C-alpha positions in Angstrom: -0.2 0.2 0.0 1.3 3.6 1.2 4.5 1.3 2.2 7.6 2.4 0.3 5.8 5.5 -1.5 8.3 8.0 -2.3 8.1 11.3 -0.1 7.5 14.1 -2.2 10.4 16.1 -1.1 12.6 13.6 -1.9 11.0 13.2 -5.5 7.9 14.7 -5.8 7.7 13.2 -10.0 8.3 9.8 -8.9 5.7 10.2 -5.8 3.1 11.5 -8.3 3.8 8.7 -10.9 3.6 5.7 -8.1 0.6 7.2 -6.4 -1.2 7.1 -9.1 -0.7 3.5 -10.3 -0.7 2.3 -6.5 -4.1 4.0 -5.6 -5.2 2.6 -8.4 -6.2 5.6 -10.5 -4.7 4.9 -13.9 -1.9 3.2 -15.5 0.2 3.2 -19.0 -1.6 1.4 -21.7 -0.3 -0.8 -24.6 -0.6 2.1 -26.8 2.7 4.7 -26.3 1.1 7.8 -24.6 -1.6 6.7 -23.8 -3.4 5.7 -20.2 -6.1 3.3 -19.2 -8.6 4.9 -16.3 -8.9 2.9 -13.8 -12.5 2.2 -12.0 -11.4 3.8 -8.9 -9.9 6.8 -11.1 -12.8 7.2 -13.1 -15.4 7.3 -10.3 -13.9 10.8 -9.4 -13.8 11.6 -13.0 -17.4 10.6 -13.2 -18.1 12.9 -10.0 -15.8 15.8 -11.5 -18.6 15.3 -14.6 -21.5 15.2 -13.3 -21.1 18.5 -11.0 -19.4 20.3 -13.9 -22.5 19.4 -16.4 -25.0 20.3 -14.1 -23.2 23.7 -13.6 -23.2 23.9 -18.2 -26.8 23.2 -17.8 -27.5 25.7 -15.3 -25.8 28.6 -17.2 -28.6 27.4 -20.2 -25.9 25.1 -22.0 -27.4 21.8 -23.2 -24.7 18.7 -24.8 -24.4 17.7 -28.2 -21.5 15.1 -30.1 -19.7 15.8 -33.1 -17.6 13.6 -35.3 -14.1 12.6 -33.8 -12.7 13.1 -37.7 -11.9 16.3 -39.1 -11.1 17.1 -42.8 -7.5 18.2 -42.9 -9.0 21.2 -45.2 -10.8 22.5 -42.4 -7.5 22.8 -40.0 -6.4 25.0 -43.2 -9.5 27.7 -43.0 -8.2 29.4 -40.0 -4.6 30.2 -39.9 -3.0 31.0 -36.4 -5.4 27.7 -35.4 -3.9 25.2 -37.9 -0.3 26.5 -37.0 -1.2 26.2 -33.4 -2.2 22.0 -33.7 -0.3 21.0 -37.1 2.5 19.5 -34.7 0.6 17.8 -32.2 -2.2 16.2 -35.4 -2.9 12.6 -35.3 -3.5 11.7 -39.2 -5.3 9.0 -41.0 -4.7 8.2 -44.6 -6.4 4.8 -45.3 -9.5 3.2 -44.4 -8.7 -0.7 -44.9 -6.3 -3.0 -44.2 -5.6 -6.6 -45.9 -3.2 -9.7 -45.4 0.0 -9.5 -46.3 0.8 -11.7 -48.9 3.9 -13.7 -47.2 1.5 -14.4 -44.0 3.4 -12.1 -42.1 0.1 -10.5 -41.0 -2.0 -7.5 -41.6 -1.0 -4.6 -43.5 -2.2 -1.2 -45.0 -4.1 -1.8 -48.2 -2.4 0.7 -50.9 -5.6 0.9 -52.5 -7.4 2.2 -50.1 -6.1 5.9 -49.9 -8.2 8.4 -48.4 -8.9 11.3 -51.1 -8.9 13.6 -48.3 -6.6 12.6 -45.0 -8.8 12.6 -41.8 -7.5 14.5 -38.8 -8.2 12.9 -35.3 -9.4 15.8 -33.4 -6.8 17.4 -31.3 -10.2 20.0 -30.6 -13.4 20.6 -32.6 -13.5 24.1 -33.4 -13.3 23.6 -37.1 -15.7 20.7 -37.3 -18.3 22.7 -35.0 -18.4 25.8 -37.5 -18.7 23.9 -40.1 -22.0 22.4 -38.4 -22.9 26.0 -36.9 -22.8 27.3 -40.8 -26.0 25.1 -41.0 -27.6 25.5 -38.1 -27.5 29.3 -37.9 -29.1 31.7 -40.5 -30.6 34.7 -38.0 -30.6 35.9 -35.0 -33.4 34.1 -33.6 -31.2 30.9 -33.7 -28.7 32.8 -31.5 -27.3 32.6 -28.7 -26.0 28.8 -29.7 -24.7 27.3 -26.4 -23.7 23.9 -26.9 -21.0 21.7 -25.1 -19.7 18.3 -25.5 -17.9 15.8 -23.7 -15.3 13.4 -25.6 -12.0 12.2 -26.1 -9.0 14.3 -28.0 -5.8 13.4 -29.4 -2.8 15.7 -29.4 0.3 13.5 -30.1 2.4 14.4 -26.8 6.3 12.9 -27.4 6.5 13.0 -23.1 3.9 11.7 -21.4 2.6 11.5 -17.9 -0.8 10.1 -16.2 -4.1 12.6 -16.5 -0.9 15.4 -17.1 0.0 14.9 -20.6 -1.3 12.2 -22.9 -1.6 11.7 -26.1 -5.5 10.9 -25.7 -7.5 12.5 -23.2 -10.7 13.0 -22.2 -12.6 16.8 -21.7 -15.1 19.0 -22.4 -15.4 21.8 -25.0 -18.2 24.3 -25.2 -18.5 25.9 -28.2 -21.0 29.0 -28.1 -22.5 31.4 -30.9 -23.5 35.2 -30.6 -25.1 38.0 -32.0 -22.7 40.4 -30.5 -19.0 41.3 -29.5 -20.4 41.5 -25.7 -22.2 38.7 -25.6 -19.5 36.2 -26.1 -17.2 38.1 -24.1 -19.6 37.9 -21.4 -19.8 34.1 -22.3 -15.7 34.0 -21.9 -15.7 35.3 -18.6 -19.1 33.6 -17.5 -17.5 29.9 -17.9 -13.8 31.0 -16.6 -16.2 32.2 -13.5 -17.7 28.5 -13.5 -14.3 26.8 -14.0 -13.0 28.7 -10.6 -15.8 28.3 -9.2 -15.9 24.4 -9.4 -12.4 24.5 -8.6 -12.9 26.0 -5.7 -15.8 24.5 -4.2 -15.5 21.1 -5.1 -12.2 20.5 -5.8 -10.9 22.1 -3.0 -8.3 24.4 -4.9 -7.8 27.8 -4.8 -7.0 29.2 -8.2 -6.3 32.9 -9.7 -8.1 34.1 -12.6 -6.2 35.9 -15.3 -5.7 36.5 -19.0 -3.4 34.8 -20.7 -0.7 37.1 -22.7 -0.7 37.4 -26.7 2.3 34.6 -26.9 0.3 32.0 -24.8 -3.5 32.4 -26.0 -5.2 29.2 -27.4 -4.5 29.2 -31.4 -7.4 31.2 -33.2 -8.4 33.3 -29.8 -8.5 36.9 -29.7 -8.6 36.7 -26.0 -8.0 33.6 -23.6 -8.9 33.7 -20.1 -7.6 31.0 -17.2 -7.4 29.8 -13.9 -4.3 28.9 -12.3 -3.4 26.8 -9.5 -0.2 25.7 -7.4 0.9 22.5 -6.9 3.1 21.2 -3.8 6.2 21.4 -5.9 5.7 25.0 -6.3 4.8 24.6 -9.8 1.5 26.0 -11.6 -0.8 24.0 -13.5 -3.7 25.6 -15.9 -6.6 24.5 -14.7 -9.0 25.4 -17.1 -9.1 28.0 -20.1 -11.9 30.1 -21.9 -11.7 31.9 -25.0 -13.2 34.3 -26.9 -12.8 33.8 -30.4 -13.9 37.3 -31.9 -15.5 36.4 -35.6 -12.3 34.1 -36.7 -14.4 30.9 -37.0 -17.4 32.2 -38.5 -15.3 34.2 -40.9 -13.1 30.9 -41.6 -16.5 29.1 -42.7 -18.8 31.8 -43.9 -21.3 31.4 -40.8 -23.6 34.9 -41.3 -27.0 36.0 -39.3 -29.6 38.1 -40.4 -29.7 41.2 -37.4 -32.3 42.3 -36.0 -32.0 45.4 -38.0 -32.3 43.6 -41.4 -28.2 43.2 -41.7 -26.0 40.3 -42.5 -22.9 39.7 -40.1 -20.7 37.2 -38.8 -21.6 35.6 -35.6 -19.2 35.7 -32.7 -17.7 33.2 -31.0 -16.6 30.8 -27.8 -14.9 28.0 -27.2 -14.0 26.8 -23.5 -12.8 23.6 -21.7 -11.2 21.4 -18.9 -9.7 18.0 -19.3 -9.2 14.8 -16.8 -6.1 17.0 -16.1 -7.5 18.1 -13.5 -7.4 14.6 -11.9 -3.4 15.5 -11.9 -4.1 18.9 -10.6 -6.2 17.2 -7.6 -3.8 14.8 -6.6 -0.6 17.2 -6.5 -2.8 19.9 -4.6 -3.8 18.0 -1.7 -1.9 14.4 -1.6 1.0 13.3 1.0 3.7 10.9 1.8 0.5 8.5 3.1 -1.2 8.7 -0.3 -4.4 10.6 -1.7 -6.2 13.0 0.0 -9.3 13.7 -1.7 -12.0 16.7 -1.2 -15.1 14.9 0.3 -17.6 16.3 -2.3 -15.5 14.2 -5.3 -14.7 11.3 -3.6 -16.2 8.0 -4.8 -16.2 6.9 -1.4 -17.2 9.5 1.6 -17.4 7.5 4.1 -15.9 3.5 4.8 -16.6 1.8 7.2 -14.2 -1.6 8.4 -15.2 -4.2 10.9 -13.0 -5.8 13.6 -13.9 -9.3 14.4 -13.1 -13.1 15.4 -15.7 -15.2 13.9 -18.7 -15.5 11.7 -20.8 -14.5 15.4 -19.2 -11.3 15.8 -18.9 -10.3 12.1 -22.9 -11.0 12.4 -23.6 -8.7 14.8 -21.3 -5.8 13.5 -23.1 -6.0 10.3 -25.9 -5.4 11.6 -25.4 -2.5 13.2 -22.8 -1.4 10.1 -25.7 -1.9 7.6 -28.5 0.3 10.1 -25.5 3.0 9.8 -25.2 2.7 5.9 -28.9 3.0 6.0 -28.7 6.6 8.0 -25.9 8.4 5.8 -27.4 6.9 2.6 -30.5 8.4 3.2 -28.8 11.9 4.2 -26.7 11.9 1.0 -23.5 10.5 2.3 -21.4 7.9 0.0 -20.6 5.3 2.2 -19.2 1.5 1.8 -18.9 -1.3 3.9 -15.9 -3.5 3.6 -16.7 -7.1 5.0 -14.0 -8.9 2.7 -12.6 -11.8 4.7 -9.3 -12.2 2.8 -7.5 -9.1 4.1 -7.3 -8.1 7.9 -8.3 -4.6 9.5 -5.0 -2.7 9.2 -4.4 -4.0 5.8 -7.8 -2.4 4.7 -6.8 0.8 6.6 -3.7 1.3 4.7 -5.5 0.9 1.9 -8.2 3.4 2.5 -5.6 6.0 3.5 -3.8 5.1 0.0 -7.0 5.9 -1.9 -7.5 9.3 -0.1 -11.0 8.0 1.7 -12.3 11.2 3.8 -13.9 9.5 6.8 -13.0 5.8 7.9 -15.3 4.5 10.5 -14.0 1.5 13.0 -16.5 -1.4 14.5 -15.4 -4.1 17.0 -17.2 -6.3 19.3 -16.4 -3.8 22.4 -17.7 -0.7 20.7 -21.0 -2.9 20.0 -21.1 -3.4 24.1 -20.0 0.1 24.8 -22.4 2.0 22.0 -19.5 3.6 20.2 -17.7 4.0 16.9 -14.1 4.8 15.9 -13.9 7.6 13.2 -10.8 8.6 11.4 -9.9 11.6 9.5 -8.0 11.4 6.3 -6.9 14.9 6.4 -5.3 15.4 9.6 -4.9 11.6 10.2 -6.9 11.8 13.4 -9.0 9.2 15.3 -11.5 9.9 17.7 -14.0 7.7 19.7 -17.6 8.9 18.7 -20.4 7.9 21.5 -23.5 6.9 19.2 -26.3 7.7 21.7 -24.8 11.2 22.0 -25.5 13.2 18.9 -27.0 12.5 15.5 -24.1 10.3 13.5 -25.5 11.7 10.5 -25.0 15.0 11.6 -21.9 14.1 13.6 -20.1 12.5 9.5 -22.2 15.6 7.4 -20.4 18.1 9.6 -16.8 16.3 9.5 -17.5 16.1 5.6 -17.9 20.0 5.8 -14.6 20.5 8.0 -12.5 18.2 6.0 -13.7 19.8 2.4 -12.6 23.4 4.1 -9.5 21.8 6.0 -7.9 20.8 2.4 -8.8 24.4 0.8 -7.6 26.3 3.9 -4.3 24.2 3.7 -4.3 24.6 -0.3 -4.7 28.3 -0.1 -2.2 28.8 2.8 0.4 27.0 0.8 -0.2 29.6 -1.9 -0.3 32.4 -0.6 3.0 31.0 1.2 4.4 30.7 -2.5 3.3 33.6 -4.1 6.2 36.3 -3.7 6.8 40.1 -5.0 10.3 40.6 -6.7 11.4 44.1 -8.1 14.7 43.0 -9.7 16.1 40.0 -11.9 18.7 38.9 -9.4 15.4 38.2 -6.9 13.6 37.0 -9.5 15.9 34.2 -10.2 16.9 34.2 -6.1 12.8 33.3 -5.6 12.7 31.0 -8.9 15.3 28.8 -8.2 15.1 28.5 -4.2 11.5 29.2 -3.3 9.2 28.5 -6.4 5.5 29.1 -6.8 4.3 32.5 -8.3 6.5 35.3 -9.2 4.6 38.6 -9.4 6.9 40.9 -11.1 6.8 43.7 -13.7 7.2 43.4 -17.7 7.3 45.5 -20.2 4.5 43.6 -22.3 6.2 42.7 -25.4 6.8 38.9 -26.6 10.1 39.1 -26.9 10.7 40.1 -23.4 8.4 37.2 -22.6 10.4 34.7 -24.6 14.1 36.0 -23.2 12.7 35.2 -19.3 11.3 31.9 -20.7 14.7 30.9 -21.9 16.9 32.3 -19.2 14.6 31.3 -16.5 12.3 28.3 -17.7 9.8 30.4 -16.2 6.2 31.5 -18.4 3.6 34.1 -17.7 1.0 31.9 -16.2 -1.6 34.9 -16.4 -2.1 38.7 -16.4 -4.7 38.3 -12.9 -8.0 39.9 -13.2 -7.7 42.0 -9.8 -4.1 43.1 -10.5 -3.7 46.4 -9.3 -2.6 49.1 -12.1 1.1 50.5 -10.9 3.6 51.8 -12.8 6.8 50.4 -12.4 9.9 48.7 -14.1 10.0 45.5 -16.4 12.2 43.0 -14.3 14.3 42.1 -17.3 14.7 45.2 -19.6 13.7 48.1 -16.5 11.4 49.3 -19.2 8.2 51.2 -18.0 4.9 48.4 -16.9 1.7 49.1 -16.3 1.6 46.2 -13.9 2.6 43.1 -12.3 1.9 39.5 -13.9 2.4 36.1 -12.6 4.9 33.9 -13.6 5.9 30.5 -12.5 7.7 27.3 -13.8 4.6 25.4 -14.4 3.4 21.3 -16.2 
């Protein structure tokens, strides 16, 4: 179980990789660069998906599904878009196999070459906007608020489970509007939805901001993002929302009849989060004993482990355990009863600690006699004896889950605050980046040249221009040229 799990302080990368595997979240597949998300890991993703889907629908969006394959010519229609994704595309060139004449196996049939190659979607703007041309004729058809849950492929050379894989799961929202203001309002709204989800459900504090022109999504006029801090002091982009202007509407000739009787191109947005959030969840909260899961996303919020000798004791404990399970489930608390006879209680305790189950209840014969249970919480690794007659168990567990959720968030937020440092000189910038890590708040002169030079010299990128930053005159940390305000730099995943 957690025994022998590498320590974060010694090798953070190895700790992460081992934890993902040992906690049964995911594993590498037979296909290079791809992963198998195991049932326990997928259960967490399903919870994320369910909450996000609810939030999307509450803001007026509906789900649809679009093709996995995109004609190559579609990508050519928006110049900056194809340039941004060209090096990551997987391409389908043939549609049939045949047996080799020498009996060595199957080969690609050279006679089955496609007239036009198909791209396995790296993102769906092009195929969706080609569809929207048929759906939108008038202002009465707007706004069009669509989301899809799907998989995408980006041919990554250096992969890591959840954080960067050739194929991953995500959602992508694609909306069309009658005005620039409507589209911009949508873009900001969805960034805020992502931030709310991260903070309320993932217990993950984030910084909301705009990307620099150099870091924008390929084909967007503006990109908004949420940035999170991992325990090794590196940043992770946890979600993006893009104002597309009229770029894709013009590329695919998507026009609408306006209220005033004119004809105009529609305004677009796109926004998405992926299974990368699983990586963020693991790296932001977990410890050297294993996963630490926020109760709102834990597959099992409570696990009950019986401690017994013989069938008679187990039967008596099971009666009480099922009574407790019924109470908790009626209150909307997910609970598992582990009465497996193949493992001892101590082994089970270690397993659920590794898997990050927020609350563990242990019950033995003496507990039945005394009307007590032992309650252990995963975030603090503390235990207490609880007298069942003193107060409602549902009230006790419900309050405990709320406290754990809040405590996990506070710990992550305190860490982010401690790891955010203002600097005013290049020497200070490098010293903080190398020895402390985290977000470095510094002035930047606003040029792409300086941004790229800083990245070259320090491996740090501008994570975002914070939306709440103060406009203040300063001097660029590298060039000394005038700056209008601070931006956040960090080394990042």
